[in-house]
C-alpha positions in Angstrom: 0.0 0.0 0.0 1.4 3.4 -0.9 2.2 6.2 1.6 -0.5 8.3 0.0 -3.1 5.6 0.6 -2.0 5.2 4.2 -2.3 9.0 4.8 -5.8 9.1 3.4 -6.9 6.2 5.6 -5.5 8.0 8.6 -7.8 10.9 7.8 -10.8 8.5 7.9 -11.9 9.4 4.3 -14.5 6.7 4.4 -18.3 7.2 4.2 -20.1 7.4 7.6 -22.7 5.0 6.1 -20.0 2.3 6.3 -18.1 3.4 9.4 -21.2 2.9 11.6 -21.3 -0.8 10.7 -19.4 -3.5 12.4 -18.3 -5.2 9.2 -14.6 -4.5 9.0 -11.6 -6.8 8.6 -7.9 -6.4 7.9 -6.2 -7.9 4.9 -2.8 -8.7 3.4 -1.5 -10.3 0.2 -0.5 -13.9 0.4 0.1 -16.8 -2.0 -2.9 -19.1 -2.1 -2.4 -22.2 -4.2 0.5 -20.5 -6.0 -1.5 -17.4 -6.8 -1.5 -14.0 -5.1 -4.6 -13.3 -3.1 -6.0 -10.7 -0.7 -6.6 -12.6 2.5 -8.9 -11.2 5.2 -7.9 -11.3 8.8 -9.6 -10.7 12.2 -8.1 -8.5 14.9 -6.8 -11.6 16.8 -4.5 -12.4 13.9 -6.5 -15.4 12.6 -8.1 -15.5 9.2 -11.5 -13.8 9.0 -14.5 -15.4 7.4 -17.0 -13.4 5.3 -19.7 -15.8 6.6 -18.9 -15.3 10.3 -19.6 -11.9 11.8 -17.7 -12.9 14.9 -14.5 -12.3 12.9 -15.5 -8.8 11.9 -15.0 -5.6 13.9 -15.8 -1.9 14.0 -14.0 0.6 11.8 -12.2 2.2 14.7 -11.0 -1.2 16.0 -9.8 -2.3 12.6 -8.1 1.1 12.0 -6.3 1.0 15.3 -5.1 -2.6 14.7 -3.9 -1.5 11.2 -2.0 1.4 12.6 -0.4 -0.7 15.3 0.4 -3.5 12.8 3.6 -1.9 11.5 3.0 -3.0 7.9 1.8 -6.4 8.9 -1.4 -5.7 7.0 -2.0 -4.0 3.7 -5.1 -2.2 4.8 -8.8 -2.5 5.9 -11.6 -4.4 4.2 -15.4 -4.1 4.3 -17.6 -7.3 4.4 -20.9 -7.4 2.6 -23.4 -9.1 5.0 -26.3 -11.0 3.8 -29.5 -8.9 4.1 -27.4 -5.8 4.8 -28.8 -3.9 1.8 -25.4 -2.9 0.4 -23.9 -4.0 -2.9 -20.4 -3.8 -4.1 -19.6 -3.4 -7.8 -16.0 -4.1 -8.8 -14.8 -2.7 -12.2 -11.5 -4.5 -12.7 -8.9 -3.0 -15.1 -11.3 -0.2 -16.0 -8.7 2.6 -15.9 -6.0 3.4 -18.5 -2.4 4.3 -17.7 -3.4 7.9 -17.2 -6.2 7.0 -14.7 -9.0 7.8 -17.1 -12.0 5.4 -17.4 -11.9 3.1 -20.4 -14.8 3.3 -22.9 -16.6 0.2 -21.7 -16.7 1.5 -18.1 -17.8 5.0 -18.6 -21.5 4.4 -18.7 -21.4 2.4 -15.4 -19.2 5.1 -13.6 -21.5 7.8 -14.8 -24.7 6.1 -13.7 -23.3 5.5 -10.1 -21.5 8.9 -9.9 -23.6 10.1 -6.9 -22.5 7.2 -4.6 -19.2 6.3 -3.0 -16.5 4.8 -5.2 -12.7 4.5 -4.9 -9.7 3.3 -6.8 -8.6 -0.2 -6.0 -5.2 -1.1 -4.4 -3.7 -1.9 -7.8 -4.7 1.5 -9.2 -6.3 0.2 -12.3 -9.8 -0.6 -11.0 -12.7 1.1 -9.3 -14.9 -0.2 -6.5 -18.5 1.1 -6.1 -20.7 0.9 -3.0 -24.5 1.3 -3.4 -27.7 0.4 -1.7 -29.7 -2.4 -3.1 -30.1 -6.2 -3.3 -28.9 -8.7 -5.9 -30.6 -12.0 -6.9 -27.1 -13.6 -6.4 -23.5 -12.8 -6.2 -22.0 -12.3 -9.7 -18.3 -13.3 -10.1 -16.2 -11.7 -12.8 -18.0 -11.2 -16.2 -15.7 -10.1 -19.0 -16.5 -6.7 -20.4 -14.2 -5.1 -23.0 -10.7 -5.7 -21.8 -11.7 -5.8 -18.1 -14.4 -7.4 -16.0 -17.3 -6.5 -13.6 -18.1 -8.3 -10.3 -21.2 -7.7 -8.1 -21.6 -8.8 -4.5 -24.1 -8.3 -1.7 -23.1 -11.1 0.7 -20.3 -13.4 1.7 -17.6 -11.3 0.1 -15.4 -8.3 1.1 -13.9 -5.3 -0.6 -10.5 -3.8 0.3 -10.7 -0.2 1.4 -8.1 2.3 0.1 -9.6 5.7 0.8 -8.5 6.8 -2.7 -11.8 8.4 -3.7 -12.4 8.2 -7.4 -12.8 11.6 -9.0 -14.4 13.4 -6.1 -17.1 10.8 -5.5 -19.3 11.7 -2.5 -18.6 10.2 0.9 -22.1 8.7 1.1 -23.7 5.5 -0.2 -26.8 6.1 -2.3 -29.8 3.9 -3.2 -29.4 2.4 -6.7 -31.6 -0.7 -6.4 -33.0 -0.4 -9.9 -29.7 0.4 -11.5 -28.0 -2.5 -9.8 -30.6 -4.9 -11.0 -30.4 -3.5 -14.5 -26.6 -4.0 -14.5 -27.0 -7.5 -13.1 -29.5 -8.5 -15.7 -27.4 -7.0 -18.5 -24.3 -8.9 -17.4 -26.2 -12.2 -17.0 -28.3 -12.2 -20.2 -27.1 -14.1 -23.2 -28.3 -11.8 -25.9 -25.9 -9.1 -27.0 -27.6 -5.7 -27.0 -26.7 -2.1 -26.1 -26.9 -1.6 -22.3 -29.7 0.9 -21.9 -27.9 3.0 -19.3 -25.3 4.1 -21.9 -25.8 6.6 -24.6 -26.1 5.1 -28.1 -23.6 5.6 -30.9 -22.7 9.2 -31.5 -23.5 10.2 -27.9 -27.3 10.2 -28.4 -29.2 9.7 -25.2 -32.3 7.4 -25.7 -35.6 8.8 -24.4 -36.0 6.1 -21.8 -32.8 7.0 -20.0 -32.7 10.8 -20.5 -33.6 11.7 -16.9 -31.2 9.2 -15.2 -28.4 10.3 -17.5 -28.9 14.0 -16.8 -29.1 13.3 -13.0 -25.8 11.4 -13.2 -24.1 14.3 -15.0 -25.4 16.7 -12.4 -24.1 14.4 -9.6 -20.7 14.2 -11.3 -20.4 18.0 -11.6 -21.6 18.5 -8.0 -18.9 16.1 -6.7 -16.4 18.5 -8.3 -18.0 21.6 -6.6 -19.3 23.1 -9.9 -21.7 25.9 -9.2 -25.5 25.7 -9.9 -25.3 28.1 -12.9 -22.7 26.0 -14.7 -24.5 22.7 -14.0 -27.7 24.2 -15.3 -26.0 25.5 -18.5 -24.3 22.1 -19.1 -27.6 20.1 -18.6 -29.5 22.5 -20.9 -26.9 22.0 -23.6 -26.8 18.2 -23.3 -30.6 18.2 -23.2 -30.9 20.2 -26.4 -28.1 18.6 -28.4 -27.9 15.0 -27.3 -31.3 13.9 -25.8 -33.5 12.0 -28.2 -36.5 14.0 -27.1 -35.3 17.2 -25.3 -37.4 17.9 -22.1 -38.7 21.3 -21.1 -36.2 23.7 -19.4 -38.2 23.6 -16.1 -37.5 19.9 -15.8 -33.7 20.5 -16.1 -33.9 23.2 -13.5 -35.7 20.8 -11.2 -32.8 18.3 -11.6 -30.3 21.0 -10.5 -32.5 21.8 -7.5 -33.0 18.2 -6.4 -29.3 17.4 -6.5 -28.1 20.4 -4.4 -27.3 18.2 -1.4 -25.2 15.7 -3.3 -22.0 17.6 -3.0 -22.3 18.0 0.8 -19.7 16.1 3.0 
């Protein structure tokens, strides 16, 4: 883990939505069956189990153990508990060498831009936390030159504190979007994922509102002022939306997202 990552963790740059839960573990890299793996550990030094809450701890306890470990552990991890209402989306190898999202991942990152997401330990992936429920865990599904995994139970995510592009320190409800992504990844028929703009950047009528809300959330996370957000949304609405909506609807989106940039 880099010094930058350690410094951020020391500043507790983790959503309060997660901190208040007793679902934290420690982790370190080990060889498992000849391959590198991120192995979770409990505070007593024994391996943790994602199925046994007795091996989990509070954030403060895990952070204290991490600080006292003198590099024994690589960092903290968050366990997704069955019935907990939280889902983790792991976009593996979704960033290029400059840290910019690859084409296949842009639609996903845009749609979940109002919820907490961070850069993975390796620096090439992004992990997303959102509220919702999955029909089942979804191991890696190849997408482009990367993959997407989705979990809501019996798995854990490493925590780096390296917030991706000003993502808010809060976990938002994306139940419908999570199911749409899950269904898209598990269906056999190849078709354009409806949450992404079609070729040429055209935004289909059925996803106009959600796309504009996502754009507003992204801009708010970067502390862009209301006037600039409104101007941007009006331009996208007029030039890219399949059926441009009335200006008052755009103004309402700006008003409804005013609290998203708050920490």
